[in-house]
C-alpha positions in Angstrom: -42.1 3.9 2.7 -43.8 2.0 -0.1 -43.9 4.7 -2.7 -40.6 5.3 -4.6 -39.1 7.5 -7.2 -40.5 6.9 -10.6 -43.9 5.6 -9.4 -47.1 7.0 -10.7 -49.5 8.3 -8.0 -52.9 9.8 -7.7 -53.7 12.6 -5.2 -56.6 11.7 -2.9 -56.7 14.8 -0.6 -55.9 18.5 -0.9 -56.1 21.2 -3.6 -54.9 18.8 -6.3 -57.3 16.0 -5.5 -57.9 13.6 -8.5 -54.7 14.6 -10.4 -52.0 12.0 -11.2 -48.3 12.5 -11.6 -44.9 10.8 -11.5 -42.7 10.9 -8.3 -39.6 12.9 -8.8 -38.1 12.5 -5.4 -38.9 10.7 -2.1 -38.1 11.9 1.4 -38.4 8.7 3.6 -37.6 10.3 7.0 -40.3 13.0 6.7 -42.6 10.6 4.7 -43.1 13.1 1.9 -42.8 12.9 -1.9 -42.1 15.5 -4.6 -44.4 15.1 -7.7 -43.9 16.9 -11.0 -46.5 19.7 -11.7 -48.5 18.9 -8.5 -48.7 21.1 -5.4 -47.2 24.1 -7.2 -46.7 27.3 -5.2 -45.5 30.8 -6.2 -42.2 31.9 -4.8 -41.0 35.5 -5.1 -37.3 35.4 -6.2 -34.7 38.2 -5.8 -32.4 39.1 -8.7 -29.6 36.7 -9.3 -27.4 35.2 -12.0 -30.1 32.6 -12.8 -32.9 35.1 -12.8 -31.5 38.5 -13.9 -34.9 40.2 -13.6 -36.1 38.3 -10.5 -39.9 37.9 -10.2 -42.4 35.2 -9.3 -41.6 31.5 -10.0 -43.7 28.4 -9.7 -42.1 25.9 -7.3 -43.3 22.3 -6.5 -43.6 21.5 -2.8 -43.6 18.0 -1.2 -46.8 16.1 -0.5 -47.4 13.9 2.5 -47.7 10.2 1.4 -50.9 9.9 3.3 -52.5 12.2 0.7 -51.6 10.1 -2.3 -52.3 6.5 -3.6 -50.1 4.4 -5.8 -51.4 3.8 -9.4 -50.8 0.2 -10.5 -49.2 0.1 -13.9 -50.9 -3.3 -14.6 -54.6 -2.6 -13.7 -54.4 1.3 -14.0 -56.3 1.8 -10.7 -55.2 3.5 -7.5 -54.4 0.7 -5.0 -52.4 -0.1 -1.9 -49.1 -1.9 -2.0 -48.2 -5.0 -0.2 -45.0 -7.1 -0.1 -44.4 -10.7 -1.2 -41.3 -12.8 -0.9 -40.5 -14.8 -4.1 -37.2 -16.5 -4.9 -35.6 -15.1 -1.6 -36.4 -11.5 -2.8 -38.9 -9.0 -1.4 -41.3 -7.7 -4.1 -43.9 -4.9 -4.0 -47.4 -6.3 -4.9 -50.6 -4.5 -6.0 -53.4 -5.3 -3.6 -56.1 -5.1 -6.3 -54.7 -7.3 -9.0 -52.0 -9.2 -7.0 -49.3 -8.6 -9.6 -45.7 -7.8 -8.9 -45.0 -4.1 -9.4 
C-alpha cells in the first residue's frame, strides 16, 4: 500500500469528494485508511462512564484507498506514487514532479 500514516490525501470519489485531510491510520490488509474529519458518521451511544448522558456521536469511518489520491508536499497536486531505488534504499516518488516524498 503506497499511502501511509501522516500523508495528506484528497478524496476523489464519494460524499466527501474534493476534500483533503491527513491520514490518521492505515489498514494494509483491507486496503483502507482513516482520515481525520472525513467520512464522518453518526453513532448512537448508550450511557457509559465516558458518556454519562449517552447520545449521538460523530465517528470517522475508514475509506477505501481507491477513492483517494496522494497530495504531493512538493508540487501541492494530487498525484500517483512510484518507487525509485537510490543508495540501496527504496524511496517513494511523486509521478508528477519526480521528487522523493
